[in-house]
N, C-alpha and C positions, 0 to 999 in steps of 0.2 A: 146579583153578582156577589160572590163572597168577598170578604175583606182581604183574604190572601190573594185572590185573583187581581183585585184592584192594586194591591201593594206590588205585585209582580209586574203589572202593566206599567205602573209609574216608574219602577226601577229600570225596566227595559227602555223606556223613553229617555230617562236621564243618562243611561249608559250609551245609548245611540248618539245623544248630543255630544258627549265627551269624545266618542270615537270619531265623529265627523269633524270635530274641531281640533283634534290632537295634533294634526300635521299642518304646519304653516304653509300657506300658499301666498305667493306674491304675483302681481301682474305688472308687466311693463308694456306700455303702448309703443308700437312701431309706426313711424311716420315715413311717408314717401320722400325720397331724396333724388336730387338731380333730375333725370329724365323720367322719374316715376312719381310725380307730385300727387296723383290720385290714389296711389297704393297705400295700404294700411295693414296693420296686423297687431297681434298680441303675443307676448311671451308670458307663459305661465310657469312659475317655478314652484315645485312642491317637493317636500322631503319624501323619501321613500318610506312607506309604512313599516317595512320589515326591520327597521333599526339599522340598516346599512348606512354608513356615513357618506351617502350620495344624495344628490338632488336630481329630480327629473325636470328637464327644461323642454317645454312643449311650445313650438313656434307655429302660429297659424297666421297665414297671409291671405290677402284679397287684393284684387285689382292689379295683379302683375301680368306680364305677357303670358298668354296661354301656351301650354305644352312646352315649357321652357325649363332650363336647368338653372338652379340657384344653389348657393352654398351659404352656410351660417358661420359667423365669425365672432369671436370676442376681441375687442380692440381697446387699446390704451394709447390713443394718438395714432398718427399715420405710420409710425415706425414699428409699433409692437402689436402683432396680431397672432391669434391662435384659432385654429378651427374648433368649432363647437362639436363635441362628441367624437365619433370614430371617423377616421379617414375614409372617405373623401368629403365628408360633411355636406353631402348634396341631397337635394330633393327635386322633384319635377312638379310643376304646376299642372292642373287639369285644363280642360278645354275652356273653362271660364276664368282662368288666371288665379285660381285658389290653390293653396298648398298647405301641407302640414309636415313638420319635421320634429322628431323627438330624440333627445339625447340625454345621457346621464353624465353628470360632472361630480367631482368630489365636493363634499360639503364645504361651503365657504369659498369655492373657486370663483364665483361671480364677484366677490368682494375685491378681487385683484384686478378687475377690469372696469373701464369707464362706460363702454357702449357694447351693444350687440348689433351686428350689421348683417344684412342679407345681400349677397352679391349676385348679380345676374351674369350669366355666362353665354354671350351671344353665339359663340361657336358650338355650344352644347357640350363642351368638355370642362368638367368641374376642376380639372388640374390646370387649365389655361388661365392663369392669374393675370397675364399681360393684358388681356382684352376684357377682363371682368369690370363690371360697373356696380357701384353701391346703389341698391334699389330701395332699401329700407334701413332705418336706423332707430335705435331706442337707447335712452340713457339708463344706465344701471346704478345711478347715484343712490336710489332708495336702499340699496343693499349695503352701502358703505358704513 
């Protein structure tokens, strides 16, 4: 193998390493709450690679009620809540009780909140907050 080919291969590997680590990613564990003690999940937060001042927030959940409606919320105590992403902040679990929800938030938005919460909607209506129950909760303190 020629010297120039070896040099090019090494340079490509170094470049790939920088590209794959250039965007910060954080993970927040979600723990079951109240009537959902066995449920769990993960929130992965990653900067958008295109230079847009936003972060992608991907929520993955397991062990929830199958084929049910849930919403994702940012919370700072019981009095202050905001839906995560675009209205109606909802997703549906599959037949095994697993689900995935992805939203975009402005860069630094998560620093303004204490927790992320996943609410179960027993009526199937994501706008019915009267009957909603918190199913999962994760502390956002690492972002502060």
